[in-house]
N, C-alpha and C positions, 0 to 999 in steps of 0.2 A: 442614523442619517440615511444609510442605504435602504433600510427597511421602510422608512417614511417615503423615500423616493419611489420605491417599488409599489407601495400602496397608492400613491398619487397617480402613478402611471396606469395602474389597474383601473382606478377611478376614471381617468381620462379615456381609457379604452372603452369603458362602459358607455360614457357619454357619446363618444364618437360613433359607436355602434347604434345607439338610440337615434342620434341625429341622421345617420346614414339611412336607417330604415324609414325615418320620417320623410326623407328626401324621396325615397322610392314611392311611398304612399302618395305624396303630393303630386309628383310628376306623372306617375302611371295613372293614378286616380283621376287626374285632370283630363285625361283623354279616354277614359273608360267609364267611370262611375259618376263623375260630376264634372262641371265646367266652371272654373273660376273666371271672373273678369280679368282682363289682361294684366292691368297694373297690380291687382291683388296677387295674381300668380307670380309676377316678377318680384314682388315684395317678399313672398315666401322664399323664392329661389335665392335672392340676394342675401336674405337673412341666414338661410341655411348654409350657403356658401361661405359667408364671412365667419360664422361660428366654427365651421370646419377648419378654415384657415388658421384661426387663432388657437385651435386645439392641436392641429398638426404642425404648426410652425410657431412654437412658443418663443418668447423673447429670450435672447441669450443662449439659444440651443447649441450654438457652435463654440460657446465659451467653455473652457475647461477649468476645473478647480474653482468653481464659484463658491463664495462663502454662503453660509446658511441664510444670512440676512439678505444678500443680493438675490438669492434664489426666491425667497419669499416676496421680495419687492417685484421681481419680474413676473411672478405668478399673479400678484395683485393687479399689475398692469394688464396682463393677458385677460383676466376675468373682467376688468373694467371694459376692455374692448369688446368682449363677448356680450356683456350686459348692454352696452351702447347699441351694438348691432341688433340685439333682440328688442330693445326698447323702440328703436326707430322702426324696425320691421313690424312689430306688433301695433304701433301707433297707426301706421298706414293701413294695416289689415283691419283693425278694430274701428278706425275712423275713415273708412274708405270713401264714403260719400262726401264728407267734409274735405278730404284731401283732393279729390277730383274736382270739386267745385272751386277750391282755391286755385288750383292749377289752370282751370279753364278761364277763370276771371283774372288771371295774372296778379293775384293778391296773396302774398305770403304772410300768413299770420305770425304772431310772435313765437308761437310754439313751433310752427314749421320752420321758422328762421333758425331757431336753436337746433332743431333736429337736422336741418340742412347743413349746418356747420359740423355737427357731430358725424353725420354720414360721410361727409367729405374727408374728415380726418381718419375715420376707420378704414375707408376705402383706400386712401393713400398709404396708410400703414400696412394694410393687407397686401397691397401691391409691392411695397418695399420688401416685405418679408418673403414673399414668394418669388418675385421677379427680379429683385435687386433695385438699384436706385434710379436707373435711367428713365423708365416710364413714369414713375411718380414725379420726378423732377420735370419732365415734359408737361405733365398735368398741372403742376404748380405754376410753371411758366405760362401755360395757357390761361389759368385763372387770373394770374397777375396781369396778363395782356388784356383780359376782359375788364379788369378794374382800372387799369392805367393806360390802355392802348389809345385813349382819346388824346393823350399828350404827344403821340407820334404823328409827325406831319406826313402828308402825302398818301400814297396808296394804302399803306398798312394801318393808317389811323381809322378810328371809328367814333361813333358818338358816345356820350358819357353814359356809363352804367354803374350804379352804386352796388354795394355788397348785396343788398336785398334782391336786386334784379339778377345779379350773377347767380346767387344761390337758388333763385326761382328756376333758372335754366338747369342748374346742376341737379336739383332735387325733383326732376320731372321726367317725362317720357322722352326728353331730348338729352338727358344726362344718365344718371345711374339706373333709371328704368327705361332706357332707350333701346335702340335696335340691337346693340351689342349684347346687353344682358338678356334682351328678349330672345335672341337667337340661342344663347346659352341655355335658357330655360326651356324653350320649346323643342329645339332639335338636339343640341349638343349633349345635354345630360343623358337623354334616352339612348343615344348611340354610345356614350361612355358606359352606360349600364349594359348594353348589348356586348360591348367589347370585354367588359369585366367578367361577365358570365361565360363568354366564349373562352376567355383565358382560364377561368376557374375550372372549365371542363377539359383542360389540358391542351389548349390550342397551340401554344408556343412550342411545346415538345413535339406534337404531331406534325405541325408545319415544318419544323426543323428536320424531322425524320424523312418527310416526303421530299424536301429539298435535297437532302443528302442522297436519297435513293434515286432521284431524277438525274443528278449531276455529279455525284461523288466519284464515279469511275472514269469520267471524261477528263481530258487534259485540263489542268488547272482547276480540278473539281472543287476544292475547298472555297476558292474565290467565287466560282459560279454558284456554289451552294449558298454563299453569303448573299448574293444578289437575289436568288429565288426566295430564300428564307426571309429576307428583309421585305421583299415585295409581298409575300404572304402575311407576314407579321404587320406590315404597314397597313394592310386592309382592316386590321382590328385595333391598331394603335393610333395612327394619325399623328404621333409625336415622334419627331426625329431623334431626340435625345433618348427617350424611352426605348425606341427601336434599337439604337446603337448599343445601349447598355444591355438590353435583353438578348439580342442575337450576337452582338459583337464579342461578348464575354466568351462565347464558344468559337465563333468563326475566325476572329482575328488571330488567336494563337494557332489555330489549325492552318490558316493561310501561311503564317510564318514558318511553321514546321514543314510545310510543303515546298518552301523555297521562295515565296514571295517576300520582297523587302518590307520592312516594318512600315515605312511611309505609305507604300502602295496598299498594304493590307488595311491600314487604318482608313485610307482614303476610299477604298472600295466600300467598306462598311458605312462610312459617313455619307457617301453619295447614295448608296442603296437605301439607307435608312431615311434620308431626306425625301426620297421619292414617295414614302408612305403618306405624306401630306397631300399628294396630288394623285394618289392611286385610288380609283373607285373600287368597291362601292362605298367604303367608309373612308372619306378623305379627312383631312385635318379639320379642326374646329373652324378655321377661317373659311372653309368652303361652305359651311352652313350659314355663316355671316354673309358670305357672298350671295347666297340664295335669297336671304331676306333683304339685303341692301339693294340688290339689282332687281328684285321682284321676279326671280326666275325659279321655277320648281326645282327642288334638289335633284330629282330624277334627270332633268334636262342638263343640269350641271355635270352629273356623273357621266352621261352619255357623251357630252361635249369633251370631257376631260379624258375619255378612254384612249383615243388614239395617241394624243400627246404623252400620256403616261406610259403606254406600251412602247412608244418610240424612245422614251427616256431609258427604260430598262433594257430594251433590245440593244441600244448603243452601248450601255454600260456592260452588258453581257459580252458583246463582241470585243470591247476594250480589254476585258479580263481574259477572253480567249486568246487574243493576239499577244497579250503579255506572257501568257504561258507558252506560246509559240516562240517568242523572242528569247525566253530563258529555258526552253525545253523542259517545262514542268509537266509532270504527269498527275494522274488522278490518285484517289485513295485506294488502298488494297481492299479486296472484296470483303474481307472479314470485318472491315470498319463501316461497310455500307449496309443499311437496313434493307430488308426485302420490300420492294415497292408495293406489291399487292397487299401485304400485311399492313403497311403504313397507310395505304389508301382505304383499306377496310376500317382501320381505326379512325380515319378522318371523316367517315360518313356522317357521324353525329355532328360534325362541324359544317360539312357541306350542305346539309339539309337546311339549317337556319339561314345560311348565306343565300341559298336558293330561294327560301321563303322571302327574304329581304328583297332580292332582285325582282321576283315575280310580283310582289306587292307594289314596289316602286315603279317598275317599268310596265309590267303587264296590266295590273289593275289600277295603276296611277293613283294609289292611295297617298295620303300625306306621309311625309318622312317620319312623323311622330308615331302614327299607327303602325307603319311598317316596322319600325324599331321595336315597338312593344310586342307585336306578334312574333317577330324573329327571336326576341329574347325568350318568349314563352316556348318557342320551338327548341331553343337550346336546353332549357330546363327539362322539357319532356324527353328529348333525345338523351339527355344526361341520365335521367332516371331509368330509361329503357336499356341503357348500356350495361349488360351483365358483367363485363370484364372490368370496366372502370366506372362503376356507377357513381353518379353524383350523390353526395350526402346532404342531408338537411343543413348541416353547418356551412356547406358550400354556398347556399343561398344567402346567408349572412355575409360570408366572405366576399361574394360578388358585390353586394350592396355597399360594403365598406370600401372595397377597391374603387368602385364608381365614385364614391364620395371623395376619396383621396385624389382621384384624377380630376375631379371638378375644381379643386383648389386653384390649379394653374390657369384654368379656363376662366373662372369667374373673376379672379384677380385681374387678369388681362382685360376682360370685357368691361368690368366696372371702372377700372382706372382709365381705360381708353374712352369710356363714356364721358368722363370729366372733360377730356380733350375735345371730343366731338361736340359736347354742349357749348363750349366756347367758340368752336368753329361756326356752329349754327347761330349763336347769339351775335357774334361780331361780323359774320360774313367772310371770315378769313379763308375758309375753304374755297369759296368762289374767287377770291382775290388770288390765291395760289394758282388755281386753274387758269385764270386769265393771264397770269404772269408766265406760266409755262407755254401757253399758246403764243403769246407775244414773243417770248424768247426763242421759241421754235419757228417763228416767222410763218405761222399757220401751216407748217410743213409737218405731216403726220410722222414720217420717219424720225425727224429730228426731235419731235415732241415725245416719241416713244423712247428714244435714247435718254432724254432728260428725265422722263418718268422712271426709267430703269435705274438711273443714278440715285434719284430720290428714294426709291424703294429699297435699294441696296443699302443706303446710308441708314434709313429708318430700321431696316431689318437687322443691322449689325448690333443695335442696342436693345431691340425689342423682340418679344416672342412673335411668331408669325401672325397670330390672330390680331394682336394690337397693331403691328406694322401694317397689316392689310386694312384694318378699320381706318387708321389715320390716312393712309394713301388713297383709299377709296373715297373718303370724304373730300380730300383736297385735289386729287388728280383725275379721278374717273370722269367728272363733268367735262374736263378739258379734252379727254380722248374721245368721248362720245360726241362732243361738239365738233370735232374734226372729221366726223363721219364713221367712226368705229362703232360696230354694233355693241350694245351694252355687255353681252356675254363675253365677247372677245376682250373688251376693255378691262373688265373685272378679272377675268382669268389671267390676263397679262400681269396685272398688279399682284394677284395671288401667287403666280409663279415666282416673281422676283422677291416677294416677301418670304417665300419658302426657301428659295435657293440661297438666300443670305446665310442660311445655316451652315453652308460650306464655303462662304466667301470671306477670306481674310480681310482685315485683321481680327475681326470678332466673328468666329465661325463656331457656334456652339456644338454642332454635330461633329465637326472635325476635331475640336478640342476633346470631346468625350471619347472619340475613337483613338486619338493620340495617347490618351492616358492608358487605355487598354493595350495599345501597341507598343507603349514605352518608347515613343518617338517624339521629336520636336513638333509641337502643334502647328507651327507655321509651315513646316515642310509637308505635313499631312494636308494642311489647308490648300496649299498651292497645287499639290498633286490631285486633290479632290476637284479643284477647278478644272484641271486638264481633263480628267476622265469623266467629269460631269458637265462638260462644255455644251452638250446637247440641251441641258436645262436652260442655258442662256440663249440658245438659238431658237428653241421651240416657241417662246412667246412672240417673237418677231414673225415667225412662220405663220402662226394662226391669226395674228393681228392683221397681217398683210394679205393672207389667203385664208379666208374663213372656211374653206372646204375641209380644213383639218379639224374643225370642231362642229361642223354641220354634216349630217349624213342622210343618205337616201339609198334605196335599192336601185342603183343605176350605175352607168359606166364611170361617171365622175367620181363617185365614192370608191369604186374599185381601183381606179387610177390613183386616187389620193393615198389609199392604204399602201399601194405598191410603191409610190413615191416616198412615203414615210419610211418604209423598209430600206429603200435604196439610200436615203439620207443617212440613216443610222449606220449602215455598214460602211458607206463611203467616208463618213466622218471618222469612224474608228480606224479605218485603214490609213487615212490621211494623217491622223495624229500619231498613230503607233508606227507607221512606216513599214508595216508587215501585212502580208496576206497569209500565205503558207510559208513564205520566205521573205527576206528583206526586199522591199521595192525601191525603185529609183525615185529621185526628186520629181522628174516629169510625170511619173505615175501618180505621185501624191498630189501634184498640181491638177492632174486630170480628175482625181476624185473630188477635189474642191470645185472644179468646174461643173462636175455632175450635180453637186449639191445646189449650185447657183441655178442650174437649169431646171431641176425637178421641184425646187421649192416654190416656183412661181405657179400661178393659176393657169398659165398658157398650156393648153393640151399638147401642142406641137413641141414646145420646149421640153415638156415633161417626157414625152415619148423619145425624143432625141437623147435626153439625159439617161433614161433607162437603157437605151441601146448602147451608149458609150460605157455605162457601168457594166453591162453584160460582157462587153469586149474586154475591158480592163480586168475585171474580177475573174471572168471565165478563163482568160489566158493563164493567169497565175494558178488557178485551181487545176487546170489541165496539165500545166507544167509540173505541179506537185504530184499529180497522180502518176505521171510518167516516171518521175524520179523515185517514187516509193518502191522500196525493195520488194521483189516478188518472192513469196514464200512457196517453196516447192512442196 
C-alpha cells in the first residue's frame, strides 16, 4: 500500500513539474515570442491553474487512515475534475472563433451550455479545496440570485434570467475569463515567477541576515528584525500567511526569548507580514487586479502606495521600539548578529533584479509583464554568476514548480470571484449596492468611507484579500468615485481594508498563523495586532481625504506631506504606547493625538503647527532622557 502511494506521489510530482513548465512557456512566451488572443490566453491560464489545484489539493488529503477503496474513489474524482478542466479549456482553445462568435451574439450553444455548467462546478470545487467554503458559498448565492432574484420585490429585484442566460455571463469575459482571471494571467503569474526564482536564489535567508545585521544589536532587536525581515520578504511574497510562516518561524521564538510577551511577538509578526500586501514594488495579487480594474498602470499604483506603506512600517517599528523601552529589552549579543557588509555583499544578486524591475517599471515605463520577465531573467543570470552560491539547473525547475504552487491560491480566488462579479454585472447588483451606500451615507463622503470600511472588513474576514477586493471594488468603488474620490484613492482605500482584515478579529488569518507559532490565544494576538497595526486603519482615511499622501511631485507640498507622514507615525506610536524614552503623561498622549489631527489635513498652516507641537513634545522628552543618561567616565 505504502509502495503504491509512493509511486503515485512520484507520478503526480512528474505531472506537476510538466504542467508548471508549460505554465512558464505559455506565460513568458506570450510576451516574448508570440502573442495569443486575450480569451485564448486566459483559457490556457485557467486550465493550467485548475489542473495544478486538483494535483496539489487532492480530495480527502486531510483525512487520516483512509481505506484503499476510498483512496481510489477520491483519486477518480480528482482525475475527473482534471479531465473536465482540460476538456473545457481545450474546447475554447481549439474552437476559439466559434466561442467568441457565440459570446458576441449572446447565443449559448448546447455544447457551450454543458461546458458552462462543468466549468462552474470545477471552479467552485477548486475554490472550496484551496480557500474553504466561504467564497464558493457566496458564489453559489450570487448565481441563485441571478436565477431567482426576479422574485425579490423592491431595490434588490431584477428582470428574469434563465439558466442559459446566467451561464452565458459566467462562461464569458465577464465571468471566469473576466478581469480577475485576466489579471492573474497577465500580471500576477509573472510576478509569482519572479518571487519564486528570487526565493530559489536564497532571498529569504539573505533578507533575514540583512535584517538581523541592521537591527539585531539595537534595543528590542529581534522584534525590529521581524519588522524589517517581513518588509523585505513581503516585497517578494505578497501573501501575509506565507510571510508569517516563513519569517515568523524564526522571528517569533527569538522575540519571546528576548523578553517580548507571546501575544506581542505573534502580533508584531502578523502586522509586519500583512504589510507585504501593500509594500511596493511587488504588492499582493489584489494590487494587480486594482491596476486592471481601475485602469491605472501598475507603476503608478506602486508609487502611490509607497508613502502609506512606509508609514505603516515606520509606525510599527516605533511601536516595537517603545515596547522595548517599556520593558527594558535589549538587543542580541554580537556573536548572534551577522556581519552587515558580508550580508549586503551576498544580497547584491537580489538587489540587481529588484533594481531592474524598478528601472523598467518607473524609468522606462514598460508594462509590468515585461518588467517581471526581464527581472526574472536578471535573477537567473545573477544566480549563475554567483561563484559562492551558484544557482543550479535544477533550481530553474524548482522555481517554476514553486510559481505553479503559488498560482493555486490566486487562480482559485480570481476564478471563483469571477462567478460573483459576473452576477453583479448581469443583475446590476453592484450598482445597487453602490447606490445604497451613497443613500445610507447621506451623500457624505466620510460616512460612506466608514460604511465601505465595514463592508470590506466583513468581506475580508471570510475571503482572501484578492477575492475581497474584487467583490468590494465591483460593488463599492463606483459609490466612492461618485462622491468625488479619485479612482486611485477609492481603490487603494478598498485594497487596504481588504488586506488589513488579515489581522482583524474574529477571523484574522495572519494573526491566527502567528498565534500558532507563538503558542498563544489567537484572539489575544488578533486584538494586540489591531492595536499595534492601528496605522493601517487610519492611513486609508488619510489618503482618501488628503490625496497628497498618494500623489507626489518635486515640490514643497510633497516634502511637507512626507514630513507629516513621519510625524503621524511617531505620534501615533507614542500616544498608544504611552512612552517616549520614559513614561509620558495623559495630557502628552492627548497632545500627540492633537498633532495627528493637525498634520493629517491638507491645510499647510495646520500641518506646520502640528509639526511644531510635535517637535516640542517629542524634543522635550528626548532632551530629558539625554540629561538623565548616566555619564561614562
